[in-house]
C-alpha positions as CSV (number, residue, x, y, z in Angstrom):
1,M,5.5,2.0,20.3
2,E,6.0,-1.8,21.1
3,K,5.3,-0.8,24.9
4,L,1.7,0.6,23.8
5,V,1.1,-3.0,22.6
6,A,2.4,-4.6,25.5
7,S,0.2,-2.3,27.8
8,G,-2.9,-2.8,25.7
9,K,-3.1,0.6,24.6
10,T,-2.9,-0.6,21.0
11,K,-3.3,-3.9,19.2
12,A,-1.0,-3.2,16.2
13,I,2.0,-1.1,14.9
14,G,2.2,0.4,11.5
15,V,4.9,2.5,9.7
16,S,4.6,5.1,6.8
17,N,6.7,5.6,3.8
18,Y,9.1,2.9,4.8
19,S,11.4,2.0,1.8
20,K,13.0,-1.5,1.5
21,K,16.2,0.0,3.2
22,Y,14.4,1.4,6.2
23,L,12.5,-1.8,6.6
24,E,15.7,-4.0,6.5
25,E,17.0,-1.5,9.2
26,L,14.0,-1.8,11.3
27,L,13.2,-5.4,11.1
28,P,16.1,-7.0,12.9
29,K,15.7,-4.6,15.7
30,A,11.8,-4.9,16.1
31,K,10.1,-7.3,18.6
32,I,7.1,-6.7,16.7
33,I,6.7,-6.6,13.1
34,P,4.7,-3.7,11.7
35,A,1.3,-4.8,10.6
36,V,1.1,-2.4,8.0
37,N,3.2,0.1,5.7
38,Q,1.5,3.1,4.3
39,I,2.8,4.0,0.9
40,E,1.8,6.0,-2.0
41,N,0.5,3.4,-4.2
42,H,-1.1,3.4,-7.6
43,P,-0.5,2.2,-11.2
44,S,2.0,4.9,-12.0
45,L,3.7,4.1,-8.9
46,P,3.5,0.5,-8.2
47,Q,6.6,0.3,-5.9
48,Q,7.2,-3.4,-6.6
49,E,10.3,-3.6,-4.4
50,I,8.5,-2.5,-1.1
51,R,5.4,-4.6,-2.0
52,D,7.5,-7.7,-2.4
53,I,9.3,-7.5,1.1
54,C,6.2,-6.4,2.7
55,A,4.6,-9.5,1.5
56,E,7.6,-11.7,2.3
57,K,7.6,-10.2,6.0
58,G,3.6,-10.3,6.5
59,I,3.2,-6.5,6.4
60,L,0.0,-5.1,5.0
61,I,0.1,-2.1,2.3
62,T,-2.1,0.5,2.8
63,A,-2.3,2.9,-0.1
64,Y,-1.6,6.6,0.5
65,S,-3.1,8.6,-2.5
66,P,-4.4,5.4,-4.7
67,L,-6.1,8.1,-6.7
68,G,-2.8,9.8,-7.5
69,S,-2.5,13.6,-6.5
70,T,-5.3,16.3,-6.9
71,G,-6.2,16.6,-10.6
72,S,-4.5,13.3,-11.3
73,P,-3.9,12.6,-14.8
74,M,-4.5,9.0,-14.1
75,F,-8.1,9.4,-14.5
76,K,-7.6,9.8,-18.2
77,T,-5.1,7.0,-18.6
78,E,-5.8,5.1,-21.6
79,E,-5.4,1.6,-19.7
80,V,-7.5,3.1,-16.6
81,V,-10.3,4.3,-19.0
82,K,-10.4,1.3,-21.0
83,V,-10.8,-1.0,-17.8
84,A,-13.4,1.5,-16.6
85,E,-15.4,1.2,-19.9
86,K,-15.4,-2.6,-20.1
87,K,-16.4,-3.0,-16.4
88,G,-19.1,-0.2,-16.5
89,V,-17.5,1.6,-13.6
90,S,-15.6,5.0,-13.2
91,P,-11.9,5.4,-13.5
92,A,-11.9,6.1,-9.7
93,S,-13.2,2.5,-9.0
94,V,-10.6,1.1,-11.4
95,L,-7.9,2.9,-9.2
96,L,-9.2,1.8,-5.9
97,S,-9.7,-1.8,-7.0
98,Y,-5.9,-2.0,-8.3
99,H,-4.8,-1.7,-4.5
100,S,-7.5,-4.3,-3.6
101,M,-6.3,-6.6,-6.6
102,L,-2.5,-6.3,-5.6
103,F,-3.6,-7.4,-2.0
104,L,-5.3,-10.4,-3.2
105,L,-2.3,-11.3,-5.7
106,N,0.2,-11.4,-2.7
């Protein structure tokens, strides 16, 4: 993948579902730090440890399944519903905003 960046065929490299362990194995060997790590990330699965190492290394997080799985119970979670009602938006908007808010905090 690094050769593709060098050739100009791509501008960045990303990884998917890389845990802290996998990142710690990859980073010492990589010439190019991944630009992004796509992980499942939502209020029921915050994955703080992975988010922390990514923030430390300058790797952005892209949320896979930010709304949870099909038929997700998160749309009915008390905290999500309360925030949605307070802000006058849908529970889906709250869940999507959760990921954006984490990005701004890191």
